C-alpha positions as CSV (number, residue, x, y, z in Angstrom):
1,M,-1.5,54.6,102.9
2,L,2.2,54.2,102.7
3,P,2.1,50.8,100.9
4,F,-0.1,52.4,98.2
5,I,2.3,55.3,97.8
6,I,5.2,52.9,97.4
7,L,3.3,50.8,95.0
8,G,2.2,53.8,93.0
9,S,5.8,55.1,92.9
10,A,7.0,51.7,91.7
11,V,4.4,51.6,89.0
12,L,5.3,55.1,87.8
13,A,9.0,54.4,87.8
14,A,8.5,51.2,85.8
15,G,6.3,53.0,83.3
16,L,8.9,55.8,82.8
17,A,11.7,53.2,82.5
18,W,9.6,51.3,79.9
19,M,9.0,54.6,77.9
20,T,12.6,55.8,78.0
21,N,14.2,52.4,77.7
22,P,17.5,52.9,79.5
23,I,20.1,50.6,78.0
24,G,23.0,50.4,80.4
25,S,26.2,49.7,78.5
26,P,26.0,50.3,74.8
27,V,27.1,47.7,72.2
28,V,30.3,49.0,70.6
29,S,30.9,47.8,67.1
30,V,32.2,50.4,64.6
31,E,33.9,49.2,61.4
32,A,32.7,52.0,59.0
33,T,31.7,55.6,59.3
34,A,29.4,57.7,57.2
35,D,30.7,60.5,55.1
36,A,29.2,63.9,55.9
37,G,30.3,65.3,52.5
38,R,28.4,62.6,50.6
39,L,25.3,63.1,52.7
40,K,25.4,66.9,52.0
41,R,25.9,66.2,48.3
42,D,22.9,63.9,48.1
43,V,20.6,66.2,50.1
44,R,21.6,69.1,47.7
45,A,21.1,66.8,44.7
46,V,17.6,65.6,45.5
47,T,16.3,69.1,46.6
48,G,17.9,70.6,43.5
49,L,16.1,68.5,40.9
50,G,13.6,71.2,40.1
51,G,10.0,71.5,41.1
52,F,8.3,70.0,44.1
53,R,8.5,66.2,44.4
54,S,5.0,65.7,45.6
55,F,1.9,63.6,44.6
56,E,0.4,66.8,43.2
57,H,3.4,67.2,40.9
58,P,3.8,63.7,39.5
59,D,6.3,64.7,36.8
60,N,8.6,66.2,39.4
61,L,8.2,63.1,41.6
62,E,9.1,60.9,38.7
63,R,12.2,62.9,38.2
64,A,13.1,62.3,41.8
65,A,12.3,58.6,41.4
66,E,14.7,58.2,38.5
67,W,17.4,60.0,40.4
68,A,16.9,57.8,43.5
69,K,17.0,54.6,41.4
70,N,20.2,55.6,39.6
71,T,22.0,56.8,42.7
72,L,21.0,53.6,44.6
73,M,22.2,51.5,41.7
74,A,25.5,53.4,41.7
75,S,26.3,52.0,45.2
76,G,27.0,48.6,43.5
77,L,24.2,46.7,45.3
78,P,21.5,44.9,43.3
79,V,18.4,47.0,43.0
80,Q,14.8,45.9,42.3
81,E,12.1,48.3,41.1
82,Q,8.4,48.0,41.9
83,S,5.6,50.0,40.1
84,F,2.2,50.6,41.6
85,G,-0.8,52.7,40.9
86,A,-2.2,55.6,42.9
87,G,-4.9,57.9,41.6
88,D,-4.5,57.9,37.8
89,R,-0.7,57.6,37.8
90,N,2.0,55.0,38.4
91,F,4.7,55.5,41.0
92,R,7.8,53.5,41.8
93,Y,9.8,52.4,44.8
94,F,13.3,50.8,44.9
95,V,14.9,48.2,47.1
96,A,18.6,47.4,47.2
97,H,19.5,44.0,48.7
98,Y,22.4,42.9,50.8
99,G,23.2,39.8,52.9
100,Q,21.6,36.4,53.1
101,P,19.2,35.9,50.2
102,E,17.1,33.4,52.1
103,G,17.6,34.9,55.6
104,P,15.2,36.8,57.8
105,V,14.5,40.3,56.5
106,L,15.6,43.6,58.0
107,V,14.1,46.6,56.1
108,V,15.6,50.1,56.3
109,G,13.8,52.8,54.3
110,A,12.9,56.4,53.7
111,H,10.4,58.3,51.6
112,Y,11.6,60.6,48.9
113,D,8.4,62.7,48.4
114,V,7.5,66.0,50.0
115,W,4.3,67.6,51.2
116,G,3.2,70.7,49.4
117,E,5.5,73.2,47.8
118,Q,8.8,73.0,49.8
119,P,12.2,71.6,49.2
120,G,12.1,69.0,52.0
121,A,15.7,68.9,52.9
122,D,15.2,67.4,56.3
123,D,11.8,66.0,55.4
124,N,12.9,63.7,53.9
125,A,16.0,64.2,51.7
126,S,18.0,63.6,54.9
127,G,16.5,60.1,55.2
128,V,17.0,59.4,51.5
129,A,20.7,60.4,51.8
130,G,21.0,58.1,54.8
131,V,19.7,55.1,52.9
132,L,22.0,55.8,50.0
133,E,25.0,56.1,52.3
134,L,24.1,52.8,54.0
135,A,24.1,51.2,50.6
136,R,27.6,52.5,49.8
137,L,28.9,51.4,53.2
138,L,27.5,47.9,52.8
139,A,28.8,47.6,49.3
140,T,32.3,48.9,50.2
141,H,32.9,47.1,53.5
142,Q,31.0,43.8,52.8
143,P,30.2,43.0,56.5
144,K,29.0,39.6,57.4
145,V,25.3,39.7,58.5
146,R,22.7,37.1,59.5
147,Q,19.8,38.6,57.6
148,R,18.7,39.9,54.3
149,I,18.9,43.7,54.5
150,E,16.5,45.6,52.2
151,L,17.3,49.3,51.7
152,A,14.2,50.9,50.4
153,L,13.3,54.3,48.9
154,W,9.5,54.9,48.7
155,P,7.1,57.6,47.4
156,L,3.8,58.8,48.7
157,E,4.4,58.9,52.5
158,E,3.0,62.4,52.7
159,P,-0.6,63.5,52.5
160,P,-3.0,62.9,50.8
161,N,-1.7,59.3,50.8
162,F,-0.6,59.1,54.4
163,R,-2.4,56.2,56.2
164,T,-3.7,54.8,52.9
165,P,-2.8,51.6,51.0
166,S,-1.2,53.9,48.4
167,M,1.9,54.7,50.5
168,G,4.9,53.2,48.8
169,S,5.9,51.6,52.1
170,A,2.5,50.0,52.5
171,V,2.8,48.4,49.1
172,H,6.2,47.1,50.0
173,A,5.1,45.8,53.4
174,N,2.1,44.1,51.8
175,A,4.3,42.5,49.1
176,L,6.6,41.1,51.9
177,A,3.6,39.7,53.8
178,L,2.2,38.0,50.7
179,S,5.6,36.5,50.0
180,G,5.7,35.0,53.5
181,A,8.9,36.8,54.3
182,D,10.2,36.5,57.8
183,V,10.5,40.2,58.6
184,R,12.5,40.5,61.9
185,G,12.5,44.3,62.0
186,M,12.1,47.6,60.1
187,I,13.9,51.0,60.5
188,S,12.4,54.2,59.1
189,L,14.8,57.1,58.5
190,E,12.5,60.1,59.0
191,M,14.2,63.5,59.3
192,I,17.7,62.9,60.6
193,G,19.5,66.1,59.9
194,Y,18.3,69.0,62.2
195,F,20.0,69.6,65.5
196,S,20.2,72.4,68.1
197,D,22.2,72.8,71.3
198,E,20.0,75.7,72.5
199,P,18.0,75.1,75.7
200,G,14.3,74.9,74.9
201,S,14.9,73.8,71.3
202,Q,13.3,70.4,71.9
203,A,9.6,70.1,72.4
204,F,7.5,67.1,73.4
205,P,4.0,65.6,72.9
206,A,3.2,66.0,76.7
207,P,4.2,68.5,79.4
208,G,7.1,67.5,81.7
209,M,8.8,65.1,79.3
210,S,11.8,67.4,79.1
211,L,12.5,66.2,82.7
212,L,12.9,62.7,81.4
213,Y,14.9,63.6,78.3
214,T,16.3,67.1,77.6
215,S,15.2,70.5,76.4
216,R,18.0,70.5,73.8
217,G,17.6,69.1,70.3
218,D,21.1,67.8,70.3
219,G,20.6,64.1,69.7
220,I,18.7,61.5,67.7
221,V,15.6,59.5,68.9
222,V,14.6,55.9,68.3
223,V,10.8,55.7,68.4
224,G,8.9,52.4,68.8
225,N,5.5,51.1,69.9
226,S,4.7,48.8,72.7
227,S,5.4,45.5,70.9
228,S,8.7,46.9,69.5
229,W,10.2,47.6,72.9
230,W,13.0,45.1,72.7
231,F,13.8,45.9,69.1
232,T,14.0,49.6,70.1
233,R,16.4,48.7,72.8
234,R,18.7,46.6,70.5
235,V,18.8,49.4,67.9
236,K,19.5,52.1,70.5
237,K,22.3,50.1,72.2
238,R,24.2,49.7,68.9
239,M,23.7,53.3,67.8
240,A,24.8,54.6,71.2
241,G,28.0,52.5,71.0
242,A,28.9,53.8,67.5
243,T,29.5,57.5,68.1
244,D,29.3,60.1,70.9
245,L,26.0,61.5,69.5
246,P,23.3,61.3,72.2
247,V,20.8,58.5,71.3
248,R,17.5,58.6,73.1
249,S,14.4,56.5,72.7
250,M,10.7,56.5,73.4
251,N,8.3,53.6,73.3
252,A,4.7,54.8,73.4
253,P,1.2,53.9,72.0
254,A,0.5,55.0,68.5
255,F,-2.1,57.5,69.7
256,V,0.7,59.7,71.1
257,P,1.1,62.5,68.4
258,G,4.0,61.8,66.2
259,V,4.8,58.3,67.2
260,D,3.5,56.7,64.0
261,F,4.0,59.6,61.7
262,S,6.1,57.8,59.1
263,D,6.5,54.6,57.0
264,H,7.1,52.3,60.0
265,L,3.4,52.4,60.7
266,N,2.8,50.1,57.7
267,F,5.1,47.5,59.2
268,W,3.4,47.8,62.6
269,D,0.1,47.1,60.8
270,Q,1.6,43.8,59.6
271,G,2.5,42.8,63.2
272,W,6.2,43.4,62.7
273,K,8.8,45.1,65.0
274,A,9.6,48.6,63.6
275,V,11.2,51.8,64.8
276,M,11.5,55.4,63.5
277,I,14.9,57.1,63.7
278,T,14.2,60.8,63.8
279,D,15.2,64.3,64.9
280,T,11.6,64.5,66.1
281,A,10.3,66.7,63.1
282,F,8.0,69.4,64.3
283,Y,8.9,68.9,67.9
284,R,12.3,70.4,67.0
285,N,12.6,71.6,63.5
286,P,10.8,75.0,62.9
287,N,11.2,74.4,59.1
288,Y,8.9,71.3,59.1
289,H,6.7,71.4,56.0
290,E,7.9,75.0,55.3
291,P,9.7,76.5,52.3
292,T,12.6,77.1,54.7
293,D,13.4,73.4,55.0
294,T,16.6,73.9,52.9
295,P,19.9,72.0,52.8
296,E,21.7,74.9,54.5
297,T,19.7,74.3,57.8
298,L,21.1,70.8,58.3
299,D,24.0,69.6,60.4
300,Y,25.8,67.0,58.2
301,A,28.4,66.1,60.8
302,R,25.8,64.9,63.3
303,M,23.7,63.5,60.5
304,A,26.7,61.3,59.6
305,Q,26.9,60.1,63.2
306,V,23.3,59.0,62.9
307,V,24.0,57.0,59.8
308,T,27.1,55.5,61.3
309,G,24.9,54.4,64.2
310,V,22.3,52.9,62.0
311,Y,25.0,51.0,60.0
312,A,26.4,49.6,63.3
313,A,22.9,48.5,64.2
314,I,21.9,46.8,61.0
315,T,25.2,44.9,60.7
316,T,25.1,43.5,64.2
317,L,21.4,42.9,65.0
């Protein structure tokens, strides 16, 4: 009996290590830091455009698209626009390019639409602001990179288009696949602004997971699937070395609720490595998909640490 207990314990320990992905020593490489004030400004700007930027309100969504395009172009990076149809309307996504034109591709993106009638500060103006800040940091500091970085802003992540070919990120991923692009990885910025130091503020998809992580919503999480384990580890190590913000990770099958709840799922569908950087959405933020998801509820100092970590990751991968 004892050998079976030992074997079972070893298998369990290996499974838990695989899921939590302990990294040992982080990779330290910080040459630029995100600006919390600019992040706050962008979140307030996109949530203050008027109306609800949703599929059901296409004129409002088009207003958000134009703002996203102009703000991304203001970074100084070259920007491409792509139009596509969904329902009886056309929608647009935007991609800023940096790095090696013919190199392998690393995509970093966020969706700029919301679900229903709510301002969507965390979901997902926070991710949009993160992409815009990354564009500014790349344009300003001009780091040497080995890949072509694509910074994307997409519409139609939210229902009723979620999990359909009409998602802006699905259109983008399909275009990359048709072009034969060598996509080495993708990072989705999905809700990166809500934090809490209160015990019990962090929930999980399964009981007992707080014993592996923490019951405090005080850090950021890198979420990957089974085939993205090593990519998750590399991103996590670099983010952890950039600031003192706690960086945790979870690798799990897509059937675990929340694991594939963003644009990275369309890159998984193409067979590419992809992760979601998230504050864990409804597992932490009580304002998720509610009218109370306002700019005042976000922690811009810690949000800036997230973006600093992502910058460190994409410039050293």
